[in-house]
Each structure stands twice: as C-alpha cells, then as structure tokens.
N, CA, C and O atoms as a Tripos MOL2 file, in Angstrom:
@<TRIPOS>MOLECULE
protein
  304   303    76     0     0
PROTEIN
NO_CHARGES

@<TRIPOS>ATOM
      1 N         129.2400  109.6150   18.9950 N.3       1 UNK1
      2 CA        128.7080  108.9560   17.8480 C.3       1 UNK1
      3 C         128.9150  107.6260   17.8990 C.2       1 UNK1
      4 O         128.0260  106.7750   17.8750 O.2       1 UNK1
      5 N         130.3150  107.3940   17.9830 N.am      2 UNK2
      6 CA        130.8090  105.9690   17.8820 C.3       2 UNK2
      7 C         130.3400  105.2080   19.1860 C.2       2 UNK2
      8 O         129.8800  104.0670   19.2250 O.2       2 UNK2
      9 N         130.5350  106.0130   20.1760 N.am      3 UNK3
     10 CA        130.0940  105.4380   21.5880 C.3       3 UNK3
     11 C         128.8060  104.8440   21.7270 C.2       3 UNK3
     12 O         128.5090  103.7730   22.2560 O.2       3 UNK3
     13 N         127.9000  105.9160   21.0320 N.am      4 UNK4
     14 CA        126.3620  105.4460   20.8110 C.3       4 UNK4
     15 C         126.4950  104.1450   19.6950 C.2       4 UNK4
     16 O         125.8660  103.1830   20.1360 O.2       4 UNK4
     17 N         127.0630  103.8860   18.5300 N.am      5 UNK5
     18 CA        126.6710  102.8630   17.8280 C.3       5 UNK5
     19 C         127.4320  101.7090   18.5730 C.2       5 UNK5
     20 O         126.9780  100.5900   18.3340 O.2       5 UNK5
     21 N         128.3710  101.7580   19.3260 N.am      6 UNK6
     22 CA        129.0550  100.8590   20.0240 C.3       6 UNK6
     23 C         127.9640  100.2800   21.0940 C.2       6 UNK6
     24 O         127.5720   99.1130   21.1250 O.2       6 UNK6
     25 N         127.6510  101.0870   21.7600 N.am      7 UNK7
     26 CA        126.3600  100.6760   22.7380 C.3       7 UNK7
     27 C         125.2340   99.9590   22.3460 C.2       7 UNK7
     28 O         124.6600   99.1560   23.0820 O.2       7 UNK7
     29 N         124.8230  100.2900   20.9400 N.am      8 UNK8
     30 CA        123.5580   99.7140   20.5370 C.3       8 UNK8
     31 C         124.2420   97.9820   19.8170 C.2       8 UNK8
     32 O         123.6350   96.9200   19.9510 O.2       8 UNK8
     33 N         125.1750   98.0900   19.3150 N.am      9 UNK9
     34 CA        125.7700   96.8930   18.8550 C.3       9 UNK9
     35 C         126.1660   95.8380   19.8360 C.2       9 UNK9
     36 O         125.8960   94.6540   19.6350 O.2       9 UNK9
     37 N         126.7050   96.1900   20.7300 N.am     10 UNK10
     38 CA        126.9700   95.5070   22.0680 C.3      10 UNK10
     39 C         125.8160   94.8290   22.6800 C.2      10 UNK10
     40 O         125.9110   93.7380   23.2430 O.2      10 UNK10
     41 N         124.6580   95.5390   22.5500 N.am     11 UNK11
     42 CA        123.3550   95.1190   23.2550 C.3      11 UNK11
     43 C         122.8050   93.9640   22.3650 C.2      11 UNK11
     44 O         122.2640   93.0240   22.9460 O.2      11 UNK11
     45 N         122.8900   93.9530   21.0830 N.am     12 UNK12
     46 CA        122.4760   93.0510   20.0150 C.3      12 UNK12
     47 C         123.3320   91.7480   20.2910 C.2      12 UNK12
     48 O         122.7730   90.8010   20.8450 O.2      12 UNK12
     49 N         124.4800   91.6730   19.9790 N.am     13 UNK13
     50 CA        125.2530   90.3580   20.2290 C.3      13 UNK13
     51 C         125.6250   89.8210   21.0920 C.2      13 UNK13
     52 O         125.8960   90.5000   22.0830 O.2      13 UNK13
     53 N         125.8130   88.4010   21.1460 N.am     14 UNK14
     54 CA        126.2950   87.3910   22.1340 C.3      14 UNK14
     55 C         127.6560   87.5820   22.6610 C.2      14 UNK14
     56 O         127.8920   87.5680   23.8690 O.2      14 UNK14
     57 N         128.6860   87.7890   21.6190 N.am     15 UNK15
     58 CA        130.0390   88.1880   21.9660 C.3      15 UNK15
     59 C         130.4000   89.7590   21.8370 C.2      15 UNK15
     60 O         130.8070   90.1720   20.7510 O.2      15 UNK15
     61 N         130.2770   90.5080   22.7700 N.am     16 UNK16
     62 CA        130.2980   91.9140   22.9030 C.3      16 UNK16
     63 C         131.7340   92.2650   22.8190 C.2      16 UNK16
     64 O         132.1390   93.2820   22.2540 O.2      16 UNK16
     65 N         132.4400   91.4440   23.3630 N.am     17 UNK17
     66 CA        134.0630   91.9060   23.4360 C.3      17 UNK17
     67 C         134.5870   91.7600   22.0940 C.2      17 UNK17
     68 O         135.7620   92.1150   22.0090 O.2      17 UNK17
     69 N         134.0250   91.3120   20.9440 N.am     18 UNK18
     70 CA        134.4040   91.1080   19.6620 C.3      18 UNK18
     71 C         133.7930   92.0520   18.7030 C.2      18 UNK18
     72 O         133.7660   91.7820   17.5020 O.2      18 UNK18
     73 N         133.2510   93.2560   19.2250 N.am     19 UNK19
     74 CA        132.7610   94.1540   18.5010 C.3      19 UNK19
     75 C         133.8500   95.3810   18.1220 C.2      19 UNK19
     76 O         134.4550   95.9980   18.9990 O.2      19 UNK19
     77 N         133.9590   95.5580   17.1420 N.am     20 UNK20
     78 CA        135.0370   96.3670   16.7720 C.3      20 UNK20
     79 C         134.3220   97.5630   15.9010 C.2      20 UNK20
     80 O         133.7510   97.1640   14.8850 O.2      20 UNK20
     81 N         134.2840   98.6970   16.1090 N.am     21 UNK21
     82 CA        133.9340  100.0570   15.6360 C.3      21 UNK21
     83 C         135.0830  100.8170   15.0040 C.2      21 UNK21
     84 O         136.0010  101.0940   15.7760 O.2      21 UNK21
     85 N         135.2380  101.3190   13.3740 N.am     22 UNK22
     86 CA        136.4150  101.7710   12.9550 C.3      22 UNK22
     87 C         135.6880  103.2630   12.6250 C.2      22 UNK22
     88 O         134.6040  103.1430   12.0560 O.2      22 UNK22
     89 N         136.1000  104.5780   12.8840 N.am     23 UNK23
     90 CA        135.5180  105.4930   12.3320 C.3      23 UNK23
     91 C         136.7140  106.2450   11.2370 C.2      23 UNK23
     92 O         137.8250  106.7360   11.4430 O.2      23 UNK23
     93 N         136.0700  106.1020   10.2900 N.am     24 UNK24
     94 CA        136.8220  106.7300    8.8840 C.3      24 UNK24
     95 C         136.2220  107.9100    8.3760 C.2      24 UNK24
     96 O         135.1630  108.0090    7.7560 O.2      24 UNK24
     97 N         137.0980  108.8750    8.7450 N.am     25 UNK25
     98 CA        136.6180  110.4260    8.3700 C.3      25 UNK25
     99 C         136.9620  110.7830    6.9220 C.2      25 UNK25
    100 O         138.0100  110.5240    6.3320 O.2      25 UNK25
    101 N         135.9890  111.3630    6.5060 N.am     26 UNK26
    102 CA        136.1180  111.9020    4.7550 C.3      26 UNK26
    103 C         135.9970  113.0530    4.7450 C.2      26 UNK26
    104 O         135.8920  113.6230    5.8310 O.2      26 UNK26
    105 N         135.9730  113.7080    3.6930 N.am     27 UNK27
    106 CA        135.7830  115.1020    3.3010 C.3      27 UNK27
    107 C         134.3530  115.7150    3.6240 C.2      27 UNK27
    108 O         134.3320  116.8950    3.9730 O.2      27 UNK27
    109 N         133.2840  115.0890    3.5460 N.am     28 UNK28
    110 CA        131.9890  115.5800    3.6230 C.3      28 UNK28
    111 C         131.3690  114.7240    4.4810 C.2      28 UNK28
    112 O         130.2970  115.0940    4.9600 O.2      28 UNK28
    113 N         131.8270  113.6250    4.7900 N.am     29 UNK29
    114 CA        130.9720  112.5310    5.9110 C.3      29 UNK29
    115 C         132.0190  111.7440    6.6660 C.2      29 UNK29
    116 O         133.2040  112.0370    6.5110 O.2      29 UNK29
    117 N         131.6490  110.7450    7.4860 N.am     30 UNK30
    118 CA        132.1780  110.0620    8.3210 C.3      30 UNK30
    119 C         131.4470  108.6720    8.1540 C.2      30 UNK30
    120 O         130.2300  108.4860    8.1570 O.2      30 UNK30
    121 N         132.4180  107.7680    8.0140 N.am     31 UNK31
    122 CA        131.7110  106.3150    7.9070 C.3      31 UNK31
    123 C         132.1210  105.3970    9.0890 C.2      31 UNK31
    124 O         133.3100  105.3470    9.4040 O.2      31 UNK31
    125 N         131.4380  104.8610    9.5800 N.am     32 UNK32
    126 CA        131.5800  103.9510   10.7000 C.3      32 UNK32
    127 C         131.4700  102.5140   10.2320 C.2      32 UNK32
    128 O         130.4160  102.0950    9.7530 O.2      32 UNK32
    129 N         132.7600  101.6050   10.3930 N.am     33 UNK33
    130 CA        132.7130  100.1200    9.6840 C.3      33 UNK33
    131 C         132.3230   99.5030   11.2250 C.2      33 UNK33
    132 O         132.8860   99.8100   12.2760 O.2      33 UNK33
    133 N         131.4310   98.7440   11.0910 N.am     34 UNK34
    134 CA        131.2080   97.4740   12.2920 C.3      34 UNK34
    135 C         131.4990   96.3410   11.9710 C.2      34 UNK34
    136 O         131.0700   95.8810   10.9120 O.2      34 UNK34
    137 N         132.3390   95.5750   12.8440 N.am     35 UNK35
    138 CA        132.9120   94.5100   12.6020 C.3      35 UNK35
    139 C         132.7090   93.7280   13.8590 C.2      35 UNK35
    140 O         133.2290   94.0580   14.9250 O.2      35 UNK35
    141 N         131.7940   92.4850   13.6780 N.am     36 UNK36
    142 CA        131.3630   91.6380   14.7350 C.3      36 UNK36
    143 C         131.9810   90.2180   14.5650 C.2      36 UNK36
    144 O         132.7030   90.0240   13.5870 O.2      36 UNK36
    145 N         131.7500   89.2280   15.4370 N.am     37 UNK37
    146 CA        131.9020   88.1230   15.2140 C.3      37 UNK37
    147 C         131.0190   87.1870   14.1490 C.2      37 UNK37
    148 O         129.8100   87.3640   13.9980 O.2      37 UNK37
    149 N         131.6610   86.3270   13.5440 N.am     38 UNK38
    150 CA        130.7430   85.4760   12.6100 C.3      38 UNK38
    151 C         129.2890   85.1920   12.8920 C.2      38 UNK38
    152 O         128.3270   85.4480   12.1670 O.2      38 UNK38
    153 N         129.3050   84.6330   14.0440 N.am     39 UNK39
    154 CA        127.9960   84.2320   14.5330 C.3      39 UNK39
    155 C         126.9930   85.3330   14.8690 C.2      39 UNK39
    156 O         125.7870   85.1700   15.0540 O.2      39 UNK39
    157 N         127.6090   86.3720   14.9140 N.am     40 UNK40
    158 CA        126.6450   87.5030   15.4460 C.3      40 UNK40
    159 C         126.1780   88.3770   14.3760 C.2      40 UNK40
    160 O         125.4100   89.3060   14.6280 O.2      40 UNK40
    161 N         126.6410   88.1090   13.0670 N.am     41 UNK41
    162 CA        126.5880   89.0310   11.8820 C.3      41 UNK41
    163 C         125.1260   89.0050   11.6960 C.2      41 UNK41
    164 O         124.6220   90.1280   11.7100 O.2      41 UNK41
    165 N         124.3100   88.0210   11.5260 N.am     42 UNK42
    166 CA        122.9900   87.8300   11.2700 C.3      42 UNK42
    167 C         122.1170   88.6660   12.1770 C.2      42 UNK42
    168 O         121.0610   89.1730   11.8000 O.2      42 UNK42
    169 N         122.7320   88.8070   13.6700 N.am     43 UNK43
    170 CA        121.8070   89.5220   14.4300 C.3      43 UNK43
    171 C         121.9860   91.0370   14.3210 C.2      43 UNK43
    172 O         121.0840   91.7690   14.7290 O.2      43 UNK43
    173 N         123.2290   91.6010   13.7330 N.am     44 UNK44
    174 CA        123.1590   92.9410   13.6680 C.3      44 UNK44
    175 C         122.4560   93.3050   12.2950 C.2      44 UNK44
    176 O         121.9250   94.4110   12.2020 O.2      44 UNK44
    177 N         122.4270   92.3750   11.1630 N.am     45 UNK45
    178 CA        121.7330   92.6100   10.2810 C.3      45 UNK45
    179 C         120.5350   92.7310   10.1600 C.2      45 UNK45
    180 O         119.9970   93.6390    9.5260 O.2      45 UNK45
    181 N         119.7660   91.5260   10.9550 N.am     46 UNK46
    182 CA        118.3750   91.3230   11.0770 C.3      46 UNK46
    183 C         117.8160   90.7120   10.0000 C.2      46 UNK46
    184 O         118.4440   90.4580    8.9720 O.2      46 UNK46
    185 N         116.5900   90.4440   10.1920 N.am     47 UNK47
    186 CA        115.7770   89.9480    8.8110 C.3      47 UNK47
    187 C         115.3100   91.0000    7.8600 C.2      47 UNK47
    188 O         114.5660   91.9460    8.1200 O.2      47 UNK47
    189 N         115.8960   90.6700    6.6440 N.am     48 UNK48
    190 CA        115.6750   91.7580    5.5990 C.3      48 UNK48
    191 C         116.5600   93.1660    5.8030 C.2      48 UNK48
    192 O         116.3240   94.1540    5.1090 O.2      48 UNK48
    193 N         117.5020   93.1530    6.7300 N.am     49 UNK49
    194 CA        118.3900   94.3480    7.0010 C.3      49 UNK49
    195 C         117.5110   95.2890    7.9030 C.2      49 UNK49
    196 O         117.7510   96.4960    7.9150 O.2      49 UNK49
    197 N         116.4750   94.7440    8.6750 N.am     50 UNK50
    198 CA        115.7310   96.0870    9.4600 C.3      50 UNK50
    199 C         116.7200   96.4450   10.5180 C.2      50 UNK50
    200 O         116.9280   97.6400   10.7300 O.2      50 UNK50
    201 N         117.3120   95.5890   11.1620 N.am     51 UNK51
    202 CA        118.2510   96.1740   12.0140 C.3      51 UNK51
    203 C         119.4130   97.0470   11.7620 C.2      51 UNK51
    204 O         119.8810   97.9370   12.4720 O.2      51 UNK51
    205 N         119.8340   96.5520   10.4440 N.am     52 UNK52
    206 CA        121.3140   97.5950   10.0970 C.3      52 UNK52
    207 C         120.5190   99.0180    9.7690 C.2      52 UNK52
    208 O         120.8700  100.1100   10.2160 O.2      52 UNK52
    209 N         119.3410   98.7800    8.8730 N.am     53 UNK53
    210 CA        118.7620   99.8900    8.7090 C.3      53 UNK53
    211 C         118.3100  101.0890    9.8840 C.2      53 UNK53
    212 O         118.2640  102.3180    9.8290 O.2      53 UNK53
    213 N         118.0280  100.1730   10.8740 N.am     54 UNK54
    214 CA        117.4200  101.1150   12.1250 C.3      54 UNK54
    215 C         118.7870  101.6940   12.8660 C.2      54 UNK54
    216 O         118.6850  102.7090   13.5550 O.2      54 UNK54
    217 N         120.1940  100.9690   12.6980 N.am     55 UNK55
    218 CA        121.0580  101.6570   13.1600 C.3      55 UNK55
    219 C         121.4160  102.7050   12.4360 C.2      55 UNK55
    220 O         121.5490  103.7740   13.0300 O.2      55 UNK55
    221 N         121.6810  102.6370   10.8240 N.am     56 UNK56
    222 CA        122.0610  103.6570   10.3060 C.3      56 UNK56
    223 C         120.6880  104.9320   10.3810 C.2      56 UNK56
    224 O         120.9770  106.1170   10.2150 O.2      56 UNK56
    225 N         119.6770  104.6300   10.5660 N.am     57 UNK57
    226 CA        118.5390  105.6690   10.7270 C.3      57 UNK57
    227 C         119.0110  106.5760   12.0930 C.2      57 UNK57
    228 O         119.0270  107.8070   12.1150 O.2      57 UNK57
    229 N         119.2840  105.9410   12.9020 N.am     58 UNK58
    230 CA        119.6400  106.5150   14.5720 C.3      58 UNK58
    231 C         120.7930  107.1120   14.3210 C.2      58 UNK58
    232 O         120.8650  108.2420   14.8040 O.2      58 UNK58
    233 N         121.8710  106.6880   13.6370 N.am     59 UNK59
    234 CA        122.9530  107.3670   13.4950 C.3      59 UNK59
    235 C         122.7700  108.7630   12.7600 C.2      59 UNK59
    236 O         123.1470  109.8420   13.2180 O.2      59 UNK59
    237 N         122.2550  108.6040   11.7840 N.am     60 UNK60
    238 CA        121.9260  109.7780   10.8950 C.3      60 UNK60
    239 C         121.0830  110.7340   11.5900 C.2      60 UNK60
    240 O         121.4760  111.9000   11.5550 O.2      60 UNK60
    241 N         119.9820  110.4800   12.2270 N.am     61 UNK61
    242 CA        119.1580  111.3240   13.0210 C.3      61 UNK61
    243 C         120.1650  112.1270   14.1640 C.2      61 UNK61
    244 O         120.0990  113.3420   14.3490 O.2      61 UNK61
    245 N         121.0210  111.2990   14.8270 N.am     62 UNK62
    246 CA        121.7670  112.0120   15.8050 C.3      62 UNK62
    247 C         122.9520  113.0110   15.1160 C.2      62 UNK62
    248 O         123.3790  114.0660   15.5870 O.2      62 UNK62
    249 N         123.2670  112.4790   14.1060 N.am     63 UNK63
    250 CA        124.2560  113.3180   13.0650 C.3      63 UNK63
    251 C         123.6310  114.8880   12.7540 C.2      63 UNK63
    252 O         124.2900  115.9260   12.6870 O.2      63 UNK63
    253 N         122.2830  114.7410   12.6010 N.am     64 UNK64
    254 CA        121.6670  115.8200   11.9460 C.3      64 UNK64
    255 C         121.7650  116.9990   12.9700 C.2      64 UNK64
    256 O         121.6740  118.1510   12.5450 O.2      64 UNK64
    257 N         121.9220  116.7870   14.1250 N.am     65 UNK65
    258 CA        122.0560  117.7350   15.2330 C.3      65 UNK65
    259 C         123.2820  118.6750   15.1910 C.2      65 UNK65
    260 O         123.4140  119.7650   15.7480 O.2      65 UNK65
    261 N         124.3010  117.8840   14.2650 N.am     66 UNK66
    262 CA        125.6400  118.8220   14.3640 C.3      66 UNK66
    263 C         125.7720  119.2150   12.8230 C.2      66 UNK66
    264 O         126.7280  119.8190   12.3370 O.2      66 UNK66
    265 N         124.5620  118.7330   12.0950 N.am     67 UNK67
    266 CA        124.6620  118.9940   10.7500 C.3      67 UNK67
    267 C         125.9270  118.4860    9.9470 C.2      67 UNK67
    268 O         126.7080  119.1680    9.2830 O.2      67 UNK67
    269 N         125.9370  117.0270   10.1860 N.am     68 UNK68
    270 CA        126.9160  116.0990    9.4990 C.3      68 UNK68
    271 C         126.3330  114.9750    8.7230 C.2      68 UNK68
    272 O         125.1060  114.9140    8.6310 O.2      68 UNK68
    273 N         127.1250  114.0250    8.1230 N.am     69 UNK69
    274 CA        126.7330  113.2430    7.1040 C.3      69 UNK69
    275 C         127.6490  111.7510    8.1230 C.2      69 UNK69
    276 O         128.7920  111.8230    8.5750 O.2      69 UNK69
    277 N         126.9440  110.8530    8.2070 N.am     70 UNK70
    278 CA        127.3820  109.7370    8.5800 C.3      70 UNK70
    279 C         126.8970  108.3470    7.7590 C.2      70 UNK70
    280 O         125.7530  108.2260    7.3190 O.2      70 UNK70
    281 N         127.6620  107.5910    7.6570 N.am     71 UNK71
    282 CA        127.1290  106.2760    7.0390 C.3      71 UNK71
    283 C         127.6240  105.0690    8.1740 C.2      71 UNK71
    284 O         128.5660  105.2010    8.9550 O.2      71 UNK71
    285 N         126.8190  103.9750    8.0640 N.am     72 UNK72
    286 CA        127.1190  102.9720    9.0080 C.3      72 UNK72
    287 C         127.1950  101.5970    8.1360 C.2      72 UNK72
    288 O         126.2270  101.1110    7.5510 O.2      72 UNK72
    289 N         128.3770  101.1090    8.1480 N.am     73 UNK73
    290 CA        128.6790  100.0250    7.1790 C.3      73 UNK73
    291 C         128.9850   98.5360    8.0180 C.2      73 UNK73
    292 O         129.8730   98.5560    8.8710 O.2      73 UNK73
    293 N         128.3380   97.4250    7.7960 N.am     74 UNK74
    294 CA        128.6060   96.2080    8.4420 C.3      74 UNK74
    295 C         129.2420   95.5340    7.6580 C.2      74 UNK74
    296 O         128.8470   95.1850    6.5460 O.2      74 UNK74
    297 N         130.6640   95.1900    8.3350 N.am     75 UNK75
    298 CA        131.8560   94.5650    7.3000 C.3      75 UNK75
    299 C         132.0050   93.0410    7.9960 C.2      75 UNK75
    300 O         132.3690   92.8670    9.1590 O.2      75 UNK75
    301 N         131.7240   92.1940    7.2470 N.am     76 UNK76
    302 CA        131.5210   90.5430    7.4620 C.3      76 UNK76
    303 C         133.1760   90.2240    7.7360 C.2      76 UNK76
    304 O         133.5560   89.0740    7.9580 O.2      76 UNK76
@<TRIPOS>BOND
     1     1     2 1
     2     2     3 1
     3     3     4 2
     4     3     5 am
     5     5     6 1
     6     6     7 1
     7     7     8 2
     8     7     9 am
     9     9    10 1
    10    10    11 1
    11    11    12 2
    12    11    13 am
    13    13    14 1
    14    14    15 1
    15    15    16 2
    16    15    17 am
    17    17    18 1
    18    18    19 1
    19    19    20 2
    20    19    21 am
    21    21    22 1
    22    22    23 1
    23    23    24 2
    24    23    25 am
    25    25    26 1
    26    26    27 1
    27    27    28 2
    28    27    29 am
    29    29    30 1
    30    30    31 1
    31    31    32 2
    32    31    33 am
    33    33    34 1
    34    34    35 1
    35    35    36 2
    36    35    37 am
    37    37    38 1
    38    38    39 1
    39    39    40 2
    40    39    41 am
    41    41    42 1
    42    42    43 1
    43    43    44 2
    44    43    45 am
    45    45    46 1
    46    46    47 1
    47    47    48 2
    48    47    49 am
    49    49    50 1
    50    50    51 1
    51    51    52 2
    52    51    53 am
    53    53    54 1
    54    54    55 1
    55    55    56 2
    56    55    57 am
    57    57    58 1
    58    58    59 1
    59    59    60 2
    60    59    61 am
    61    61    62 1
    62    62    63 1
    63    63    64 2
    64    63    65 am
    65    65    66 1
    66    66    67 1
    67    67    68 2
    68    67    69 am
    69    69    70 1
    70    70    71 1
    71    71    72 2
    72    71    73 am
    73    73    74 1
    74    74    75 1
    75    75    76 2
    76    75    77 am
    77    77    78 1
    78    78    79 1
    79    79    80 2
    80    79    81 am
    81    81    82 1
    82    82    83 1
    83    83    84 2
    84    83    85 am
    85    85    86 1
    86    86    87 1
    87    87    88 2
    88    87    89 am
    89    89    90 1
    90    90    91 1
    91    91    92 2
    92    91    93 am
    93    93    94 1
    94    94    95 1
    95    95    96 2
    96    95    97 am
    97    97    98 1
    98    98    99 1
    99    99   100 2
   100    99   101 am
   101   101   102 1
   102   102   103 1
   103   103   104 2
   104   103   105 am
   105   105   106 1
   106   106   107 1
   107   107   108 2
   108   107   109 am
   109   109   110 1
   110   110   111 1
   111   111   112 2
   112   111   113 am
   113   113   114 1
   114   114   115 1
   115   115   116 2
   116   115   117 am
   117   117   118 1
   118   118   119 1
   119   119   120 2
   120   119   121 am
   121   121   122 1
   122   122   123 1
   123   123   124 2
   124   123   125 am
   125   125   126 1
   126   126   127 1
   127   127   128 2
   128   127   129 am
   129   129   130 1
   130   130   131 1
   131   131   132 2
   132   131   133 am
   133   133   134 1
   134   134   135 1
   135   135   136 2
   136   135   137 am
   137   137   138 1
   138   138   139 1
   139   139   140 2
   140   139   141 am
   141   141   142 1
   142   142   143 1
   143   143   144 2
   144   143   145 am
   145   145   146 1
   146   146   147 1
   147   147   148 2
   148   147   149 am
   149   149   150 1
   150   150   151 1
   151   151   152 2
   152   151   153 am
   153   153   154 1
   154   154   155 1
   155   155   156 2
   156   155   157 am
   157   157   158 1
   158   158   159 1
   159   159   160 2
   160   159   161 am
   161   161   162 1
   162   162   163 1
   163   163   164 2
   164   163   165 am
   165   165   166 1
   166   166   167 1
   167   167   168 2
   168   167   169 am
   169   169   170 1
   170   170   171 1
   171   171   172 2
   172   171   173 am
   173   173   174 1
   174   174   175 1
   175   175   176 2
   176   175   177 am
   177   177   178 1
   178   178   179 1
   179   179   180 2
   180   179   181 am
   181   181   182 1
   182   182   183 1
   183   183   184 2
   184   183   185 am
   185   185   186 1
   186   186   187 1
   187   187   188 2
   188   187   189 am
   189   189   190 1
   190   190   191 1
   191   191   192 2
   192   191   193 am
   193   193   194 1
   194   194   195 1
   195   195   196 2
   196   195   197 am
   197   197   198 1
   198   198   199 1
   199   199   200 2
   200   199   201 am
   201   201   202 1
   202   202   203 1
   203   203   204 2
   204   203   205 am
   205   205   206 1
   206   206   207 1
   207   207   208 2
   208   207   209 am
   209   209   210 1
   210   210   211 1
   211   211   212 2
   212   211   213 am
   213   213   214 1
   214   214   215 1
   215   215   216 2
   216   215   217 am
   217   217   218 1
   218   218   219 1
   219   219   220 2
   220   219   221 am
   221   221   222 1
   222   222   223 1
   223   223   224 2
   224   223   225 am
   225   225   226 1
   226   226   227 1
   227   227   228 2
   228   227   229 am
   229   229   230 1
   230   230   231 1
   231   231   232 2
   232   231   233 am
   233   233   234 1
   234   234   235 1
   235   235   236 2
   236   235   237 am
   237   237   238 1
   238   238   239 1
   239   239   240 2
   240   239   241 am
   241   241   242 1
   242   242   243 1
   243   243   244 2
   244   243   245 am
   245   245   246 1
   246   246   247 1
   247   247   248 2
   248   247   249 am
   249   249   250 1
   250   250   251 1
   251   251   252 2
   252   251   253 am
   253   253   254 1
   254   254   255 1
   255   255   256 2
   256   255   257 am
   257   257   258 1
   258   258   259 1
   259   259   260 2
   260   259   261 am
   261   261   262 1
   262   262   263 1
   263   263   264 2
   264   263   265 am
   265   265   266 1
   266   266   267 1
   267   267   268 2
   268   267   269 am
   269   269   270 1
   270   270   271 1
   271   271   272 2
   272   271   273 am
   273   273   274 1
   274   274   275 1
   275   275   276 2
   276   275   277 am
   277   277   278 1
   278   278   279 1
   279   279   280 2
   280   279   281 am
   281   281   282 1
   282   282   283 1
   283   283   284 2
   284   283   285 am
   285   285   286 1
   286   286   287 1
   287   287   288 2
   288   287   289 am
   289   289   290 1
   290   290   291 1
   291   291   292 2
   292   291   293 am
   293   293   294 1
   294   294   295 1
   295   295   296 2
   296   295   297 am
   297   297   298 1
   298   298   299 1
   299   299   300 2
   300   299   301 am
   301   301   302 1
   302   302   303 1
   303   303   304 2
@<TRIPOS>SUBSTRUCTURE
     1 UNK1         2 RESIDUE 1 A UNK
     2 UNK2         6 RESIDUE 1 A UNK
     3 UNK3        10 RESIDUE 1 A UNK
     4 UNK4        14 RESIDUE 1 A UNK
     5 UNK5        18 RESIDUE 1 A UNK
     6 UNK6        22 RESIDUE 1 A UNK
     7 UNK7        26 RESIDUE 1 A UNK
     8 UNK8        30 RESIDUE 1 A UNK
     9 UNK9        34 RESIDUE 1 A UNK
    10 UNK10       38 RESIDUE 1 A UNK
    11 UNK11       42 RESIDUE 1 A UNK
    12 UNK12       46 RESIDUE 1 A UNK
    13 UNK13       50 RESIDUE 1 A UNK
    14 UNK14       54 RESIDUE 1 A UNK
    15 UNK15       58 RESIDUE 1 A UNK
    16 UNK16       62 RESIDUE 1 A UNK
    17 UNK17       66 RESIDUE 1 A UNK
    18 UNK18       70 RESIDUE 1 A UNK
    19 UNK19       74 RESIDUE 1 A UNK
    20 UNK20       78 RESIDUE 1 A UNK
    21 UNK21       82 RESIDUE 1 A UNK
    22 UNK22       86 RESIDUE 1 A UNK
    23 UNK23       90 RESIDUE 1 A UNK
    24 UNK24       94 RESIDUE 1 A UNK
    25 UNK25       98 RESIDUE 1 A UNK
    26 UNK26      102 RESIDUE 1 A UNK
    27 UNK27      106 RESIDUE 1 A UNK
    28 UNK28      110 RESIDUE 1 A UNK
    29 UNK29      114 RESIDUE 1 A UNK
    30 UNK30      118 RESIDUE 1 A UNK
    31 UNK31      122 RESIDUE 1 A UNK
    32 UNK32      126 RESIDUE 1 A UNK
    33 UNK33      130 RESIDUE 1 A UNK
    34 UNK34      134 RESIDUE 1 A UNK
    35 UNK35      138 RESIDUE 1 A UNK
    36 UNK36      142 RESIDUE 1 A UNK
    37 UNK37      146 RESIDUE 1 A UNK
    38 UNK38      150 RESIDUE 1 A UNK
    39 UNK39      154 RESIDUE 1 A UNK
    40 UNK40      158 RESIDUE 1 A UNK
    41 UNK41      162 RESIDUE 1 A UNK
    42 UNK42      166 RESIDUE 1 A UNK
    43 UNK43      170 RESIDUE 1 A UNK
    44 UNK44      174 RESIDUE 1 A UNK
    45 UNK45      178 RESIDUE 1 A UNK
    46 UNK46      182 RESIDUE 1 A UNK
    47 UNK47      186 RESIDUE 1 A UNK
    48 UNK48      190 RESIDUE 1 A UNK
    49 UNK49      194 RESIDUE 1 A UNK
    50 UNK50      198 RESIDUE 1 A UNK
    51 UNK51      202 RESIDUE 1 A UNK
    52 UNK52      206 RESIDUE 1 A UNK
    53 UNK53      210 RESIDUE 1 A UNK
    54 UNK54      214 RESIDUE 1 A UNK
    55 UNK55      218 RESIDUE 1 A UNK
    56 UNK56      222 RESIDUE 1 A UNK
    57 UNK57      226 RESIDUE 1 A UNK
    58 UNK58      230 RESIDUE 1 A UNK
    59 UNK59      234 RESIDUE 1 A UNK
    60 UNK60      238 RESIDUE 1 A UNK
    61 UNK61      242 RESIDUE 1 A UNK
    62 UNK62      246 RESIDUE 1 A UNK
    63 UNK63      250 RESIDUE 1 A UNK
    64 UNK64      254 RESIDUE 1 A UNK
    65 UNK65      258 RESIDUE 1 A UNK
    66 UNK66      262 RESIDUE 1 A UNK
    67 UNK67      266 RESIDUE 1 A UNK
    68 UNK68      270 RESIDUE 1 A UNK
    69 UNK69      274 RESIDUE 1 A UNK
    70 UNK70      278 RESIDUE 1 A UNK
    71 UNK71      282 RESIDUE 1 A UNK
    72 UNK72      286 RESIDUE 1 A UNK
    73 UNK73      290 RESIDUE 1 A UNK
    74 UNK74      294 RESIDUE 1 A UNK
    75 UNK75      298 RESIDUE 1 A UNK
    76 UNK76      302 RESIDUE 1 A UNK
C-alpha cells in the first residue's frame, strides 16, 4: 500500500526525492502521512482537494481487498 501511494505522489510532484510517506499503524486502521516539498503541496492537494480525495479513494479501494481501513493525510 505504501509503495502504491508513494508511486502516485511521486508522479504528481516536481521534486520526487522530497516525498516522504510515513505509515502509522493503529488498532483498527492504518494512517499514511504524506510529506512533500512546500512548492509541491498544491499539486498533491489539487483544486478543491480533488487530487487528495482521489488518492484517498484509491487507497481505500485497494485496502478493501484485505478488509482493512486506511486513511491518507497530507502534512504541510
């Protein structure tokens, strides 16, 4: 899951070497925290948050196969 999110985010940004994804396991779910360069933050969020919502939807759909819950957060 982390590799998939990292692949998608790196394809969106201008500085892929600064992409950092942290996996935070919880009791019932896993949270993935995405950190990017300040200039790339808008590209990951998108207009009205559409790209961010799409990333969340893809992650949740992939996690459904394993019957798990995932959350994706973009950390400035």
